[in-house]
NULUMVO-661542 format. One record per residue: residue number from 0; x, y, z of N, C-alpha, C in turn. Coordinates in nm, 3 decimals, padded with zeros to 5 digits. Layout:
BEGIN
   nr     n_xx     n_yy     n_zz    ca_xx    ca_yy    ca_zz     c_xx     c_yy     c_zz
  NUM        X        Y        Z        X        Y        Z        X        Y        Z
...
***
This chain:
BEGIN
   nr     n_xx     n_yy     n_zz    ca_xx    ca_yy    ca_zz     c_xx     c_yy     c_zz
    0   01.338   01.387  -01.560   01.252   01.271  -01.509   01.187   01.198  -01.622
    1   01.230   01.064  -01.578   01.167   00.960  -01.684   00.996   00.960  -01.680
    2   00.934   00.969  -01.799   00.780   00.983  -01.813   00.737   00.857  -01.768
    3   00.629   00.850  -01.657   00.556   00.725  -01.619   00.475   00.666  -01.721
    4   00.475   00.524  -01.753   00.421   00.442  -01.843   00.273   00.436  -01.765
    5   00.153   00.487  -01.861   00.035   00.464  -01.802  -00.028   00.319  -01.852
    6  -00.071   00.205  -01.739  -00.093   00.089  -01.757  -00.253   00.064  -01.768
    7  -00.322   00.111  -01.720  -00.443   00.130  -01.730  -00.525   00.263  -01.744
    8  -00.616   00.268  -01.861  -00.677   00.403  -01.869  -00.805   00.359  -01.917
    9  -00.901   00.405  -01.850  -01.053   00.436  -01.866  -01.071   00.551  -01.947
   10  -01.131   00.537  -02.042  -01.210   00.736  -02.095  -01.349   00.697  -02.124
   11  -01.416   00.755  -02.015  -01.558   00.756  -02.016  -01.632   00.624  -02.036
   12  -01.567   00.526  -01.937  -01.628   00.403  -01.984  -01.753   00.380  -01.875
   13  -01.862   00.321  -01.957  -01.970   00.273  -01.905  -01.985   00.164  -01.928
   14  -02.077   00.082  -01.818  -02.095  -00.085  -01.854  -02.287  -00.073  -01.783
   15  -02.340  -00.129  -01.872  -02.478  -00.114  -01.849  -02.507  -00.276  -01.864
   16  -02.574  -00.339  -01.801  -02.639  -00.481  -01.790  -02.778  -00.446  -01.824
   17  -02.812  -00.558  -01.899  -02.981  -00.564  -01.922  -03.025  -00.701  -01.828
   18  -03.120  -00.650  -01.741  -03.183  -00.770  -01.693  -03.352  -00.767  -01.715
   19  -03.375  -00.856  -01.836  -03.508  -00.846  -01.876  -03.552  -00.718  -01.936
   20  -03.616  -00.646  -01.881  -03.670  -00.511  -01.943  -03.569  -00.402  -01.845
   21  -03.505  -00.417  -01.751  -03.434  -00.337  -01.686  -03.308  -00.319  -01.713
   22  -03.231  -00.195  -01.719  -03.103  -00.146  -01.735  -03.054  -00.129  -01.588
   23  -02.928  -00.202  -01.571  -02.854  -00.173  -01.450  -02.724  -00.107  -01.483
   24  -02.709  -00.005  -01.419  -02.556   00.067  -01.456  -02.448   00.023  -01.376
   25  -02.343  -00.061  -01.432  -02.217  -00.097  -01.321  -02.119  -00.002  -01.302
   26  -02.101   00.077  -01.419  -01.991   00.182  -01.443  -02.079   00.289  -01.508
   27  -02.047   00.418  -01.467  -02.107   00.540  -01.529  -02.014   00.639  -01.566
   28  -01.934   00.662  -01.686  -01.879   00.742  -01.740  -01.737   00.753  -01.691
   29  -01.673   00.653  -01.638  -01.566   00.632  -01.582  -01.455   00.676  -01.656
   30  -01.357   00.767  -01.599  -01.239   00.802  -01.636  -01.147   00.823  -01.546
   31  -01.036   00.725  -01.559  -00.907   00.738  -01.468  -00.800   00.702  -01.539
   32  -00.681   00.702  -01.456  -00.530   00.649  -01.537  -00.460   00.577  -01.382
   33  -00.412   00.465  -01.424  -00.314   00.415  -01.338  -00.195   00.397  -01.382
   34  -00.086   00.421  -01.325   00.062   00.425  -01.388   00.119   00.311  -01.357
   35   00.223   00.272  -01.402   00.299   00.162  -01.401   00.375   00.184  -01.250
   36   00.342   00.078  -01.184   00.440   00.061  -01.043   00.318   00.153  -00.937
   37   00.207   00.158  -00.978   00.106   00.235  -00.886   00.030   00.149  -00.808
   38   00.017   00.156  -00.674  -00.091   00.059  -00.614  -00.235   00.124  -00.551
   39  -00.303   00.088  -00.656  -00.431   00.190  -00.656  -00.567   00.106  -00.588
   40  -00.644   00.165  -00.510  -00.728   00.078  -00.421  -00.888   00.152  -00.486
   41  -00.979   00.068  -00.504  -01.089   00.133  -00.550  -01.214   00.058  -00.422
   42  -01.264   00.138  -00.330  -01.332   00.108  -00.257  -01.463   00.170  -00.230
   43  -01.539   00.067  -00.167  -01.717   00.108  -00.194  -01.783   00.014  -00.141
   44  -01.920   00.008  -00.127  -02.017  -00.109  -00.071  -02.034  -00.183  -00.202
   45  -02.099  -00.281  -00.173  -02.152  -00.399  -00.298  -02.215  -00.346  -00.383
   46  -02.211  -00.353  -00.505  -02.295  -00.279  -00.605  -02.241  -00.135  -00.622
   47  -02.124  -00.096  -00.575  -02.111   00.046  -00.648  -02.009   00.044  -00.759
   48  -01.973  -00.082  -00.811  -01.907  -00.080  -00.998  -01.779  -00.126  -00.928
   49  -01.699  -00.146  -00.844  -01.559  -00.198  -00.833  -01.546  -00.327  -00.879
   50  -01.616  -00.396  -00.864  -01.591  -00.536  -00.934  -01.612  -00.518  -01.067
   51  -01.710  -00.471  -01.122  -01.719  -00.431  -01.260  -01.603  -00.376  -01.333
   52  -01.533  -00.283  -01.269  -01.407  -00.214  -01.325  -01.310  -00.319  -01.327
   53  -01.296  -00.403  -01.240  -01.178  -00.500  -01.230  -01.210  -00.575  -01.339
   54  -01.335  -00.649  -01.352  -01.389  -00.723  -01.473  -01.330  -00.708  -01.607
   55  -01.353  -00.592  -01.604  -01.329  -00.506  -01.737  -01.191  -00.489  -01.768
   56  -01.089  -00.494  -01.693  -00.960  -00.467  -01.690  -00.901  -00.619  -01.731
   57  -00.968  -00.727  -01.663  -00.944  -00.868  -01.690  -01.014  -00.911  -01.820
   58  -01.073  -00.854  -01.875  -01.128  -00.910  -02.007  -01.270  -00.998  -01.978
   59  -01.295  -00.999  -01.851  -01.402  -01.104  -01.819  -01.581  -01.019  -01.865
   60  -01.537  -00.895  -01.900  -01.666  -00.823  -01.942  -01.610  -00.724  -02.041
   61  -01.694  -00.650  -02.122  -01.644  -00.539  -02.196  -01.729  -00.429  -02.190
   62  -01.687  -00.306  -02.223  -01.756  -00.196  -02.172  -01.883  -00.186  -02.267
   63  -01.980  -00.081  -02.222  -02.084  -00.055  -02.317  -02.051   00.055  -02.415
   64  -01.987   00.150  -02.343  -01.930   00.278  -02.420  -01.790   00.331  -02.331
   65  -01.718   00.408  -02.442  -01.594   00.434  -02.398  -01.484   00.346  -02.420
   66  -01.356   00.369  -02.384  -01.244   00.321  -02.414  -01.175   00.267  -02.307
   67  -01.102   00.159  -02.331  -01.046   00.098  -02.194  -00.894   00.060  -02.262
   68  -00.793   00.116  -02.224  -00.651   00.104  -02.276  -00.568   00.047  -02.159
   69  -00.522  -00.087  -02.218  -00.402  -00.168  -02.116  -00.263  -00.149  -02.213
   70  -00.195  -00.054  -02.101  -00.026  -00.021  -02.167  -00.040   00.062  -02.275
   71  -00.153   00.163  -02.307  -00.142   00.230  -02.407  -00.225   00.191  -02.519
   72  -00.261   00.045  -02.525  -00.317  -00.008  -02.643  -00.470  -00.013  -02.599
   73  -00.594   00.006  -02.689  -00.701   00.030  -02.703  -00.728  -00.099  -02.702
   74  -00.838  -00.163  -02.616  -00.897  -00.277  -02.625  -01.015  -00.306  -02.693
   75  -01.075  -00.201  -02.738  -01.209  -00.195  -02.810  -01.235  -00.285  -02.932
   76  -01.117  -00.335  -03.008  -01.139  -00.417  -03.104  -01.090  -00.567  -03.055
   77  -01.049  -00.577  -02.920  -00.999  -00.728  -02.876  -01.088  -00.845  -02.925
   78  -01.016  -00.926  -02.955  -01.095  -01.058  -02.957  -01.104  -01.183  -02.858
   79  -01.162  -01.249  -02.828  -01.160  -01.346  -02.730  -00.992  -01.394  -02.708
   80  -00.956  -01.427  -02.834  -00.816  -01.466  -02.806  -00.720  -01.372  -02.784
   81  -00.750  -01.254  -02.811  -00.656  -01.148  -02.758  -00.666  -01.127  -02.614
   82  -00.812  -01.142  -02.548  -00.808  -01.146  -02.420  -00.717  -01.248  -02.340
   83  -00.707  -01.374  -02.407  -00.653  -01.493  -02.352  -00.529  -01.474  -02.345
   84  -00.456  -01.403  -02.436  -00.308  -01.366  -02.444  -00.292  -01.271  -02.318
   85  -00.369  -01.147  -02.314  -00.363  -01.057  -02.197  -00.357  -01.135  -02.064
   86  -00.465  -01.210  -02.066  -00.455  -01.285  -01.919  -00.336  -01.357  -01.893
   87  -00.293  -01.421  -02.007  -00.167  -01.528  -02.004  -00.049  -01.445  -01.985
   88  -00.041  -01.362  -02.041   00.089  -01.281  -02.050   00.125  -01.145  -01.954
   89  -00.014  -01.066  -01.959   00.001  -00.926  -01.900  -00.060  -00.901  -01.763
   90  -00.163  -01.016  -01.733  -00.269  -00.971  -01.630  -00.248  -01.105  -01.541
   91  -00.229  -01.068  -01.396  -00.257  -01.177  -01.285  -00.364  -01.120  -01.207
   92  -00.445  -01.253  -01.160  -00.553  -01.210  -01.084  -00.563  -01.289  -00.972
   93  -00.586  -01.212  -00.838  -00.615  -01.262  -00.688  -00.744  -01.252  -00.665
   94  -00.819  -01.372  -00.629  -00.963  -01.388  -00.609  -00.973  -01.378  -00.438
   95  -01.098  -01.340  -00.398  -01.124  -01.345  -00.268  -01.112  -01.507  -00.214
   96  -01.155  -01.600  -00.321  -01.214  -01.717  -00.270  -01.077  -01.836  -00.305
   97  -00.979  -01.757  -00.341  -00.860  -01.820  -00.370  -00.816  -01.904  -00.522
   98  -00.966  -01.974  -00.537  -00.972  -02.041  -00.663  -00.844  -02.151  -00.703
   99  -00.793  -02.209  -00.583  -00.689  -02.292  -00.627  -00.760  -02.457  -00.673
  100  -00.688  -02.522  -00.740  -00.728  -02.635  -00.788  -00.727  -02.738  -00.676
  101  -00.821  -02.809  -00.630  -00.803  -02.903  -00.508  -00.723  -03.005  -00.527
  102  -00.734  -03.066  -00.630  -00.638  -03.181  -00.649  -00.507  -03.150  -00.671
  103  -00.443  -03.043  -00.673  -00.301  -03.007  -00.728  -00.217  -02.947  -00.585
  104  -00.111  -02.998  -00.555  -00.040  -02.929  -00.453  -00.007  -02.770  -00.504
  105   00.047  -02.734  -00.355   00.072  -02.580  -00.384   00.170  -02.552  -00.502
  106   00.259  -02.650  -00.530   00.395  -02.630  -00.646   00.298  -02.632  -00.767
  107   00.183  -02.742  -00.786   00.169  -02.755  -00.912   00.041  -02.637  -00.919
  108  -00.029  -02.610  -00.840  -00.105  -02.479  -00.861  -00.032  -02.355  -00.916
  109   00.077  -02.310  -00.863   00.180  -02.202  -00.905   00.228  -02.242  -01.040
  110   00.260  -02.360  -01.095   00.312  -02.391  -01.216   00.201  -02.397  -01.336
  111   00.093  -02.398  -01.277  -00.043  -02.410  -01.380  -00.030  -02.283  -01.501
  112  -00.033  -02.169  -01.438  -00.026  -02.086  -01.563   00.075  -02.094  -01.677
  113   00.201  -02.139  -01.628   00.317  -02.141  -01.710   00.290  -02.287  -01.778
  114   00.238  -02.369  -01.738   00.197  -02.493  -01.803   00.104  -02.467  -01.934
  115   00.020  -02.397  -01.888  -00.106  -02.341  -02.002  -00.027  -02.261  -02.121
  116   00.103  -02.205  -02.094   00.172  -02.126  -02.205   00.251  -02.219  -02.288
  117   00.250  -02.372  -02.222   00.344  -02.439  -02.330   00.470  -02.485  -02.252
  118   00.513  -02.394  -02.151   00.630  -02.411  -02.076   00.651  -02.553  -02.005
  119   00.770  -02.618  -02.013   00.805  -02.715  -01.932   00.935  -02.710  -01.879
  120   00.979  -02.834  -01.785   01.082  -02.867  -01.756   01.137  -02.764  -01.639
  121   01.285  -02.794  -01.632   01.364  -02.726  -01.506   01.322  -02.590  -01.498
  122   01.299  -02.514  -01.584   01.275  -02.349  -01.590   01.143  -02.328  -01.495
  123   01.030  -02.402  -01.568   00.909  -02.399  -01.458   00.942  -02.430  -01.338
  124   01.016  -02.541  -01.307   01.031  -02.577  -01.151   01.122  -02.460  -01.090
  125   01.222  -02.438  -01.164   01.300  -02.310  -01.107   01.180  -02.169  -01.061
  126   01.119  -02.157  -01.143   01.017  -02.031  -01.145   00.954  -02.045  -01.043
  127   00.869  -02.176  -01.022   00.766  -02.192  -00.905   00.844  -02.188  -00.748
  128   00.948  -02.267  -00.769   01.041  -02.237  -00.650   01.054  -02.096  -00.582
  129   01.077  -02.032  -00.693   01.103  -01.869  -00.669   00.992  -01.784  -00.608
  130   00.895  -01.853  -00.682   00.774  -01.757  -00.629   00.716  -01.821  -00.500
  131   00.725  -01.974  -00.476   00.703  -02.015  -00.345   00.805  -01.930  -00.251
  132   00.920  -01.911  -00.269   01.025  -01.880  -00.163   00.966  -01.742  -00.126
  133   00.892  -01.659  -00.238   00.847  -01.508  -00.250   00.752  -01.511  -00.113
  134   00.691  -01.593  -00.142   00.559  -01.591  -00.052   00.569  -01.650   00.077
  135   00.702  -01.705   00.105   00.717  -01.784   00.226   00.627  -01.913   00.240
  136   00.623  -02.007   00.123   00.534  -02.108   00.115   00.634  -02.234   00.071
  137   00.764  -02.202   00.078   00.853  -02.319  -00.002   00.814  -02.449   00.099
  138   00.791  -02.472   00.222   00.762  -02.537   00.320   00.651  -02.638   00.299
  139   00.569  -02.575   00.242   00.393  -02.615   00.221   00.419  -02.690   00.075
  140   00.522  -02.663  -00.025   00.502  -02.664  -00.148   00.418  -02.791  -00.198
  141   00.422  -02.918  -00.104   00.368  -03.022  -00.133   00.212  -03.041  -00.096
  142   00.185  -02.966  -00.005   00.061  -02.978   00.037  -00.083  -02.925  -00.072
  143  -00.184  -02.971  -00.033  -00.293  -02.936  -00.112  -00.391  -02.829  -00.063
  144  -00.456  -02.772  -00.118  -00.515  -02.671  -00.055  -00.605  -02.675   00.054
  145  -00.671  -02.807   00.097  -00.736  -02.870   00.175  -00.633  -02.858   00.313
  146  -00.500  -02.896   00.296  -00.430  -02.900   00.410  -00.339  -02.737   00.439
  147  -00.398  -02.641   00.358  -00.342  -02.525   00.398  -00.452  -02.450   00.463
  148  -00.425  -02.335   00.556  -00.507  -02.230   00.605  -00.529  -02.143   00.516
  149  -00.646  -02.073   00.536  -00.699  -01.950   00.446  -00.575  -01.846   00.393
  150  -00.484  -01.805   00.481  -00.383  -01.723   00.466  -00.268  -01.776   00.382
  151  -00.253  -01.900   00.419  -00.161  -01.998   00.305  -00.208  -02.010   00.166
  152  -00.331  -02.054   00.138  -00.391  -02.067   00.038  -00.394  -01.911  -00.042
  153  -00.441  -01.801   00.008  -00.413  -01.684  -00.049  -00.264  -01.662  -00.084
  154  -00.191  -01.695  -00.023  -00.009  -01.696  -00.064   00.018  -01.768  -00.155
  155  -00.053  -01.899  -00.205  -00.032  -01.978  -00.328  -00.108  -01.890  -00.425
  156  -00.241  -01.841  -00.399  -00.284  -01.783  -00.513  -00.203  -01.668  -00.545
  157  -00.149  -01.605  -00.469  -00.072  -01.470  -00.523   00.053  -01.523  -00.591
  158   00.138  -01.633  -00.562   00.220  -01.709  -00.607   00.201  -01.744  -00.769
  159   00.087  -01.792  -00.769   00.038  -01.858  -00.903  -00.020  -01.701  -00.990
  160  -00.049  -01.590  -00.930  -00.125  -01.476  -01.009   00.032  -01.418  -01.069
  161   00.149  -01.430  -01.001   00.251  -01.349  -01.054   00.338  -01.442  -01.099
  162   00.347  -01.548  -01.110   00.451  -01.645  -01.174   00.496  -01.632  -01.317
  163   00.396  -01.577  -01.382   00.397  -01.551  -01.534   00.478  -01.391  -01.567
  164   00.503  -01.339  -01.440   00.577  -01.214  -01.425   00.449  -01.096  -01.513
  165   00.334  -01.096  -01.469   00.240  -00.989  -01.553   00.278  -00.837  -01.474
  166   00.261  -00.742  -01.574   00.261  -00.621  -01.557   00.157  -00.563  -01.464
  167   00.013  -00.605  -01.468  -00.079  -00.559  -01.372  -00.120  -00.667  -01.301
  168  -00.158  -00.639  -01.183  -00.216  -00.770  -01.096  -00.361  -00.704  -01.029
  169  -00.442  -00.788  -01.048  -00.585  -00.722  -00.992  -00.625  -00.828  -00.876
  170  -00.653  -00.756  -00.791  -00.672  -00.817  -00.680  -00.820  -00.770  -00.615
  171  -00.911  -00.909  -00.611  -01.038  -00.875  -00.598  -01.084  -00.923  -00.453
  172  -01.077  -00.807  -00.346  -01.126  -00.856  -00.211  -01.021  -00.968  -00.157
  173  -00.896  -00.951  -00.177  -00.795  -01.071  -00.145  -00.780  -01.091  -00.020
  174  -00.840  -00.985   00.095  -00.851  -01.046   00.207  -00.977  -01.042   00.303
  175  -01.092  -01.065   00.210  -01.237  -01.067   00.239  -01.252  -01.207   00.335
  176  -01.166  -01.326   00.305  -01.209  -01.437   00.360  -01.088  -01.471   00.473
  177  -00.996  -01.359   00.484  -00.905  -01.383   00.612  -00.938  -01.293   00.722
  178  -00.886  -01.348   00.863  -00.868  -01.278   00.978  -00.796  -01.145   00.945
  179  -00.811  -01.046   01.064  -00.729  -00.920   01.034  -00.562  -00.957   01.036
  180  -00.507  -01.072   01.102  -00.395  -01.067   01.109  -00.337  -01.150   00.979
  181  -00.391  -01.252   00.893  -00.366  -01.284   00.766  -00.385  -01.170   00.681
  182  -00.505  -01.114   00.707  -00.507  -01.003   00.585  -00.412  -00.907   00.576
  183  -00.375  -00.869   00.695  -00.256  -00.744   00.696  -00.127  -00.834   00.632
  184  -00.116  -00.940   00.655  -00.001  -01.005   00.603   00.002  -01.013   00.436
  185  -00.111  -01.043   00.401  -00.147  -01.053   00.264  -00.110  -00.889   00.157
  186  -00.179  -00.806   00.252  -00.158  -00.681   00.219   00.003  -00.620   00.181
  187   00.054  -00.673   00.288   00.227  -00.642   00.319   00.273  -00.721   00.198
  188   00.242  -00.835   00.163   00.288  -00.905   00.032   00.283  -00.830  -00.082
  189   00.137  -00.794  -00.104   00.118  -00.736  -00.226   00.211  -00.615  -00.253
  190   00.217  -00.514  -00.104   00.286  -00.386  -00.119   00.445  -00.429  -00.151
  191   00.467  -00.526  -00.126   00.626  -00.575  -00.150   00.662  -00.601  -00.297
  192   00.524  -00.645  -00.356   00.564  -00.667  -00.501   00.578  -00.531  -00.601
  193   00.489  -00.445  -00.534   00.507  -00.291  -00.613   00.684  -00.245  -00.586
  194   00.702  -00.263  -00.455   00.836  -00.209  -00.419   00.940  -00.292  -00.504
  195   00.924  -00.421  -00.510   01.043  -00.482  -00.551   01.038  -00.502  -00.729
  196   00.917  -00.522  -00.785   00.889  -00.571  -00.931   00.840  -00.450  -00.987
  197   00.796  -00.322  -00.940   00.721  -00.227  -00.989   00.607  -00.246  -01.083
  198   00.529  -00.356  -01.024   00.405  -00.405  -01.063   00.299  -00.306  -01.041
  199   00.194  -00.318  -01.135   00.079  -00.211  -01.093  -00.031  -00.311  -01.030
  200  -00.098  -00.274  -00.928  -00.188  -00.329  -00.858  -00.296  -00.232  -00.851
  201  -00.420  -00.325  -00.894  -00.569  -00.264  -00.873  -00.633  -00.368  -00.786
  202  -00.660  -00.281  -00.659  -00.696  -00.359  -00.553  -00.867  -00.317  -00.557
  203  -00.962  -00.417  -00.543  -01.118  -00.354  -00.495  -01.116  -00.418  -00.365
  204  -01.207  -00.338  -00.295  -01.246  -00.376  -00.138  -01.361  -00.295  -00.093
  205  -01.433  -00.334  -00.007  -01.493  -00.282   00.102  -01.454  -00.217   00.223
  206  -01.323  -00.283   00.236  -01.238  -00.232   00.362  -01.140  -00.111   00.342
  207  -01.180  -00.025   00.457  -01.090   00.086   00.449  -00.948   00.040   00.518
  208  -00.962  -00.061   00.575  -00.826  -00.088   00.633  -00.731  -00.162   00.523
  209  -00.787  -00.233   00.462  -00.745  -00.283   00.329  -00.695  -00.194   00.245
  210  -00.770  -00.085   00.210  -00.694   00.016   00.116  -00.587   00.101   00.185
  211  -00.579   00.076   00.292  -00.456   00.160   00.339  -00.313   00.131   00.289
  212  -00.321  -00.010   00.229  -00.165  -00.066   00.169  -00.171   00.016   00.056
  213  -00.280   00.073  -00.014  -00.240   00.156  -00.151  -00.187   00.279  -00.122
  214  -00.129   00.313  -00.262  -00.061   00.456  -00.277  -00.180   00.588  -00.254
  215  -00.307   00.529  -00.322  -00.410   00.619  -00.356  -00.542   00.526  -00.340
  216  -00.642   00.615  -00.291  -00.767   00.515  -00.319  -00.876   00.603  -00.377
  217  -00.969   00.572  -00.465  -01.059   00.587  -00.509  -01.189   00.534  -00.452
  218  -01.260   00.664  -00.409  -01.388   00.601  -00.360  -01.507   00.598  -00.471
  219  -01.589   00.485  -00.439  -01.699   00.461  -00.525  -01.821   00.444  -00.486
  220  -01.903   00.507  -00.579  -02.074   00.508  -00.553  -02.164   00.522  -00.683
  221  -02.247   00.420  -00.695  -02.329   00.433  -00.806  -02.253   00.424  -00.934
  222  -02.133   00.376  -00.930  -02.074   00.338  -01.077  -01.985   00.437  -01.102
  223  -01.967   00.535  -01.007  -01.879   00.666  -01.049  -01.769   00.668  -00.944
  224  -01.665   00.692  -00.990  -01.550   00.765  -00.907  -01.589   00.871  -00.841
  225  -01.584   00.858  -00.699  -01.618   00.987  -00.629  -01.544   01.091  -00.574
  226  -01.420   01.014  -00.519  -01.319   01.120  -00.441  -01.194   01.006  -00.453
  227  -01.076   01.108  -00.451  -00.956   01.036  -00.453  -00.863   01.080  -00.349
  228  -00.799   00.976  -00.246  -00.740   01.023  -00.156  -00.603   00.932  -00.163
  229  -00.484   01.029  -00.142  -00.360   00.978  -00.126  -00.316   00.939  -00.007
  230  -00.244   00.839   00.028  -00.222   00.766   00.124  -00.103   00.773   00.167
  231  -00.023   00.761   00.288   00.104   00.718   00.322   00.091   00.563   00.317
  232   00.153   00.488   00.225   00.144   00.367   00.198   00.222   00.288   00.319
  233   00.207   00.154   00.336   00.269   00.051   00.436   00.411   00.032   00.360
  234   00.511   00.059   00.454   00.631   00.033   00.393   00.688  -00.096   00.437
  235   00.742  -00.160   00.359   00.817  -00.290   00.408   00.940  -00.258   00.479
  236   00.944  -00.338   00.604   01.088  -00.332   00.643   01.101  -00.224   00.712
  237   01.001  -00.127   00.741   01.009  -00.026   00.839   00.984  -00.039   00.992
***
């Protein structure tokens, strides 16, 4: 059997924030591995540490102690330029609030990560069209965010997050601003990415229903991983 590649590794990672004279623990000695092609959910109430965990993987924050590895490579000595490259090439992020650029069309929003990498021309257009088709948004390609529903905006945001073919997708409450119907559609879409492209997804959510899309779920409390539950994941086309 081919050995699974570990994409994300936390080794006794803690994150402590200073608030004046107070010290607030965001993560407390977390150790966990997420393999390539895993869909892993972290669930818990606000303040439990799940967003801190995601921010560390994205390089938006750095551990106070412990070691974080991406693709087997320690990030302890990463510079800001290293993290910029990681977010440009290896990681895609899906936000709760979509974070689309208001003045750009759906197609232009999806193209933006490629333009940042200096890519231009027909190859970019072809890749954008492929992604819009994948998320069923080809017919809305010329619409701006204000002309799209919340579910449509999140589909465009997912296309933007995966257009550069990242190995890791970070989803921060991706259904938090959607009704249950559109939320379920987004979770099925994320599930399909794992099945089709073997991408690794880390989902943070407070919703047990959203977590059901994952292969397994870590419950978090007070900055620690408490319990792990394996699930029968949603199956596309079943």
